[in-house]
N, C-alpha and C positions, 0 to 999 in steps of 0.2 A: 749519589752513588754510596752504597753502604760500605762500612769499613769492617775489617775482621780483627778480632772476634766481634760478632754482631752485638749490638746493645739489645736490651729487652724490648725497646721500642721497635727495633728492626724485626725482631722475632714476631712481635704482635702484628706488625704491618704485613709480614709474610702470611700469617694465619688469616688476616683480614683481606688478603688478596690485593694489597695496595702497592706492591713492589713492581717495578718494571721487569720485563722478561730477563734482561741482563742481570739485574740484582737478584732475581729469583733463582736463576741458575747458579750464580755465585754462592748464594746462601745454601742451596741444596747440596752443592759440592762440599761446603764446609760442614754441614750437618752430617753428611755421610761419614766423615772422619771423627765426629764427636757424638757417638750414639746416646750418651746420657742426655745431652741437650736435645737431640732429635726425638727422644722418647717424650720429653716434656712438651715439645712442640706438637707432637702427635696427640697428646692428651688435650692440648688447647684446641687443636683442630676438631677433635671429637666433641668437645664442649661447644664449639661454634656451630657444628652440624646440628647438634641437639637443639641449640638455641634457635637456629633458623627454622628447624622443623616445628618447634613449639610456637614460633611466632608467624607461621605461615598463614595465608588466607586473610580473613578480615582483621585478625588481631595485629598482623604486621602492617596493615594499612591504617591502623588507628591513628588519630590525631594526637593522642596522648604521648608527649615526648618521652615519658618514663618507660614506655613500652617499645621504644625504638631499639633495635638490636645493637647499634653502635653505643647508645647510652648505657645499655645493660652491660656490654662488654667492658666499657670504661669503668663502671662501678665494680665489676668483678676484678679488674686489674688493681683498682685502689684497695680493694680488700686483700688482694694477694700481697701488695706492698706491706700492709700491716702484718700479714703472716710472716713475711721476710724479716721485718723488724723484730717480731717476737722470737723468731728462730735465731737472730743474731744475739739477742740478749741471752738466750739459753746457751748458745755456743760459748759466750764469754764466761757464763757461770760454770760451764763444764770445764773450760780451759784452766780454771784455777785449781782443778784437781791434780795438776802436776803433769809431769812428762809421761807417766804411765798411761794416763787418759788419752794424750795426744797420740802415743804409739798405737793404742787400741784403735783409735779412729783411722790411722793410716792403714792398719791391717784390714779394717773393714772396707775401706775404699779400694785397696788393692785386689780384694777378692770379689768386689761387687760387679766388676765387668768380666763377663765370660770370654773365653778365647775367641778372637776374631769377630767381636761384636760389630765392628765397623764394616766388615765384609757382608754380614747379614743385613745391616742397615742399608748399605749401598745397593744390594739386590732389591730390597723393598722399594727404594726410592727411584732407582734408575732402570734396572734390568727388565722389569715387567712393562715398561713403557715402550710402545711401538715407535714413538717419536722421540726417543732418547737422544739428546744432543751428544754427538760422538766426536772424539779426537782422532779416531781411526775407523775406517770402514773399507770393505773389500773393493769398492768402486774407485777408491783413491789410491790405496796401497794394498797390494795383494798379500803381503807377508805380515801377519800379525806378530810373529816372533821378532822380525826386524824392527817393528814399531816399539816393542817392549825393550829390546836391547839398547835402544837409544838412551833409556833412563835406568835400566837395571842390568848392567853389563855382566855381572857375575851370577845372575839369578839362574835358577833351574829352568829347564825348557818348559814352554807352554804345554799343558797336557793335551795329548792326542785322544780325542773322544769320538773319532770318526767311526770306530767299530760299533758304537752305540747310536750312531746316526746324528751326532751333534758336531757342528762346525762353527768357528768364530764368525760373527756377523757384525761386531762393533766393539769399540773400546773407548774408555773414558779415563782421563787422568783425574785423580783426586789429591787431596793433601792431608797429611797428618802432622802432629807436633814433631815427629821425628824426620819428616821429609816427604818426598813424593810417594804416592801410591797409585795403583792403576787397577782397573777392572776390565776384563775382556768378557763379553757376553757371547754365549753359544746358543744356537737354536737348532731344532731338528725340522724335518719336513712338515710337521704338524704345528709348528710354532711354539713348542715348549721351550722354556728358557733355563739355562744354567749360567752361572758366572764363575769366572776365575779371578781371584783377588790377590794382589801382591802388595806387601807393605814392609817397611823396615821395622825391626823390633824396637821396643821402647821400654820404659820403666814398668809399664803395666801390660806390655805386649812383648815379653821376652821370647827368645827362641822356644818353639813349641815341640813337644813330642808328637808323633803322629796320633791323631785321635779324631773324634767326631762328637757332635752334640746336636740336639734338636732344639729349635727355637720356634715354638708355635707350629705352623704348617711347613716350616723350612728345616732343612738339615744342612749343617756346615761340616765338611770334612777338611781338616787342617793339618799342616805339617810345616817343617822348616828346612832350609838348605841354602847354601851359598850366601849366608848372611841375611836372609829375608824370611818372612812368614808368608804362608800361602793358605788359601781356602777355596774350595769349590762349593758353591751354595746352590741349592735347588729345592724343589718340592720334596718333602720327606717321603711321601707315600706313592709317588708316581712311578710306575714300573719302568718307564724309559729312563727316568733320572736314576733309579736304582741300578739299572744296567750300566749307565755311564759311571756311577760310583765304583762299580766292580772293575771297569776298565781302568779307572783312575788308580785303584788300589794295586792292580797288577803292574801299573807303570811306575809307582813309587815304592 
């Protein structure tokens, strides 16, 4: 069973599809709350996909052990360790520049994560899956608001997006460094998905003014209230999602 935070060995085992279903779900929940690590894992997954594609067919069946995908990935990892060592030396060298350099680094880190990045990551990892593991669904508990109130008693009410054709169909608890977070997935009659995400504020997720931002094909609309941060995430250019966002803006 993996421990949290996961080791790099655990992350590579996830990429190589070597974790049990329980460990995989545990790690995916943790990654949803740590978007910087999740992006690195996604890069590794893309590398693995390209590697499998490059080694497909006769090449993959070659008897040469140096052409085995596992061997190549191990070699790539060893090279990455050398890169980490080099980066560590550079960090030590930079650190002797004094406190001003450290403060500049902190400012860079604090601005590197856009608002509600974990909400967008949770949508990509969970909301689009038809077989998403859920902690709440309408067949067990009919009231999504009641489910949320058990963990977020002072929070704003769950957005009512029924006018745009979206209703809650599932929910999942996640975790952040500041405490519990949750995502409620909405769907319309055509299967289009939106998500509502709630999390406590933190050092890099302070209370937010109302706003929105685009992240690739997705748009996150975010705000704060009752001591929590919220976001509704969905396809940026989908007309139904745009109608739901209009309903959301009217409500908040």
